[in-house]
N, C-alpha and C positions, 0 to 999 in steps of 0.2 A: 360344275359342282357349285352349289351354293356354300356359303359358310355355315358350319355346324359346330355347336359347342356341346361337349360332353363332361360330365362331371367325374371327377376321380374320388373314388371312395377307399378307406382303408379297412380292411379286413384282418380278423385275427380268428385263426383256426375256423374259417369259412362263414363266421358271424361278422356282418358289417358294424364296424365301430362309429365312423363318422366320415364327413366328407374332407378332403384334404387338398382341393384344387379343382382345375379345369383344364380342358384341353380345346383348344380351337383349331379346327381342321378346315383348311381353305384350298383352293384349286392350286395357288402357288406355294403352299407350304403349311407348317404346323407350328403352334405356339403351346407350350405347356406352361402353367403356373401352379406351383405346390406350395402350401401353407400348414405349419403345424405339423411335420412329419415326425413321427417318434424318434427320438434320439438314441441313435446307436453308433454315434461317433463319426459318420460319414460325410464327407465334405462333397461327394458328387453322387448323383443318382443317374442311373443309366436308364435309357428308354429304348425299346424295341418294338418294330412292328411285326405282326404275326399275320401270315397269309394263310396258313393253315397249321394243323396240329405239329407238323414235322418242319416247318419253315419259318425261323425266327430271325429277323435281320436287325442288327443294331442302327440305330437312328442318330442318337445324340446323347451327350453327357447334360446334365443340369447341375450347375454349380449350387450347393447348399451352404447356407448361412443361417445357423441357430434353427433349423427346420424348415426354411424358406427358400426358393428358388425359383427361377424361370428361365426359359431359353426357347429359341425359335430356330426353326431350319426351313431351307427350300427344298421342295422334291427334287430328285434327280432323274436320270434314265434309267438308273439301276434300282430307285427306290420310288415308286408312284403312287400316288394316293389311290388309285384303283387297286394296288396290290396289299393294301393296308386294311385287313378286315378287323383287326383288333390290335390295341396297344398294350404292351406288358412293361411295367415298371416295378421291379422286385423290391 
């Protein structure tokens, strides 16, 4: 697998508002950077891998500070890059 970079967009009622970060997907792991998140008073943002409609697995927490945050993780035998068809960040 080569390195892949994906943008993270913020949606409100299924309408794209703006870009709020990016995800770097690599063979050894995952890096997520978020910026300018809407303020809802949260200090942590959770990230999930979605393999299919009924299979969502928790990956990591991203600590937030004033709407900004970043975190990285390494793939494990339980969660592999091949099993991650989509990322969900509520």
